[in-house]
C-alpha positions in Angstrom: -13.9 -14.8 60.3 -12.6 -11.3 60.9 -8.8 -10.8 60.6 -8.3 -9.7 64.2 -10.1 -12.8 65.4 -7.9 -15.1 63.3 -4.8 -13.3 64.5 -6.0 -13.7 68.2 -6.7 -17.4 67.5 -3.2 -17.9 66.1 -1.6 -16.3 69.1 -3.7 -18.4 71.5 -3.1 -21.6 69.6 0.7 -21.0 69.4 0.8 -20.3 73.2 -1.1 -23.5 73.8 1.5 -25.4 71.8 4.2 -24.1 74.1 2.1 -24.7 77.3 1.4 -28.3 76.2 5.1 -28.9 75.5 4.7 -29.5 71.8 7.1 -26.6 71.0 10.0 -24.9 72.8 11.9 -21.6 72.4 13.8 -23.1 69.4 10.7 -22.7 67.3 10.6 -18.9 68.1 14.3 -18.7 67.0 13.4 -20.4 63.8 10.6 -17.9 63.2 13.0 -15.0 63.7 15.0 -16.3 60.7 12.0 -15.8 58.5 11.7 -12.5 56.7 10.2 -10.8 53.6 13.0 -12.3 51.4 12.0 -15.8 52.5 8.4 -15.7 53.8 7.9 -19.5 53.7 11.2 -20.3 55.6 9.5 -21.9 58.6 7.1 -23.8 56.6 9.9 -25.2 54.3 12.1 -26.2 57.3 9.2 -27.9 59.1 8.2 -29.7 55.8 11.8 -30.9 55.3 11.7 -32.3 58.9 8.6 -34.3 58.2 10.0 -35.6 54.9 13.2 -36.7 56.8 11.1 -38.2 59.6 9.3 -40.5 57.2 12.7 -41.8 55.9 14.1 -42.1 59.4 11.0 -43.9 60.6 11.4 -46.4 57.9 15.1 -46.9 58.8 14.2 -47.3 62.5 11.5 -49.9 61.7 13.9 -51.9 59.5 16.7 -51.7 62.1 14.4 -53.0 64.9 13.0 -55.7 62.6 16.4 -57.4 62.2 17.2 -60.7 64.0 20.3 -59.1 65.5 19.6 -55.4 66.1 22.5 -53.1 65.5 22.0 -50.8 68.5 24.8 -48.5 67.4 23.1 -47.9 64.0 19.7 -47.6 65.6 21.1 -45.0 68.1 22.6 -43.1 65.2 19.2 -42.8 63.5 17.5 -41.8 66.7 20.3 -39.2 67.4 19.6 -37.7 63.9 15.9 -37.5 64.6 16.5 -36.0 68.0 18.7 -33.3 66.4 16.3 -32.4 63.6 13.3 -32.3 65.9 15.2 -30.1 68.3 16.1 -27.7 65.4 12.4 -27.0 64.7 11.5 -26.8 68.4 9.5 -30.1 68.5 10.1 -30.6 72.2 7.9 -33.7 72.8 9.5 -35.5 69.8 13.0 -34.6 71.1 12.1 -35.9 74.6 10.8 -39.2 73.1 14.0 -39.5 71.2 16.0 -39.0 74.4 14.1 -41.9 76.1 14.6 -44.0 72.9 18.4 -43.4 73.0 18.5 -44.5 76.6 17.0 -47.9 75.6 19.5 -48.1 72.8 22.3 -47.6 75.3 21.2 -50.6 77.4 20.2 -52.6 74.2 16.6 -53.1 75.4 14.6 -54.1 72.3 11.2 -54.0 74.0 11.9 -50.5 75.3 13.1 -49.4 71.8 9.9 -50.8 70.2 7.8 -48.9 72.8 9.8 -45.7 72.2 9.5 -46.1 68.4 5.7 -46.0 68.8 5.9 -43.0 71.1 8.2 -41.2 68.7 5.7 -41.9 65.8 2.8 -40.7 67.9 4.5 -37.5 68.9 5.6 -36.8 65.3 2.2 -37.3 63.9 0.6 -35.2 66.7 3.0 -32.3 66.2 2.6 -32.6 62.4 -1.2 -32.0 62.9 -0.4 -29.1 65.2 1.9 -27.5 62.7 -0.7 -28.0 59.9 -3.2 -26.1 62.0 -0.7 -23.4 62.8 0.2 -22.9 59.1 -3.4 -22.9 58.0 -4.1 -20.1 60.4 -1.1 -18.1 59.1 -2.3 -18.7 55.6 -5.8 -17.4 56.5 -4.2 -14.2 58.0 -2.1 -13.6 54.9 -5.0 -14.3 52.5 -7.0 -11.6 54.5 -4.3 -9.1 53.8 -3.0 -9.1 57.4 0.4 -9.9 59.0 1.2 -12.8 61.2 1.6 -11.5 64.8 4.9 -12.1 66.5 4.7 -14.4 69.5 6.6 -13.6 72.7 7.5 -16.2 75.3 6.3 -14.0 78.2 3.0 -15.7 78.6 
């Protein structure tokens, strides 16, 4: 595939992630922190998020599996996931965490279990989206091109 076509595909794909609510403006701010001295910054930050997500997912599952659920501890884990998802611009994950925290507040186990599944689904969906995004960026770099800057004015 020609370089210009890959670059256009990346721009269109990235715009679709915003329009579908997977990403928000925080992701663009994260991209602005990347420069020639740290060209893999965004990839590294997003990768760390998904490593932490797996650990937090395990903690959430264990917390909800207890005979007496500690909603304060559960809420703390969800709060941490909400913050880290927000920092990479994963808007749908953040929104699922907000709903999850609301169920923690009212100590609704069924609601929490449903939200846990929703959070999992949103995380795995956005992970696949990021993988595609990074794959397109790698194709552009391998072709000797530069990754185009995305503006929110679409």
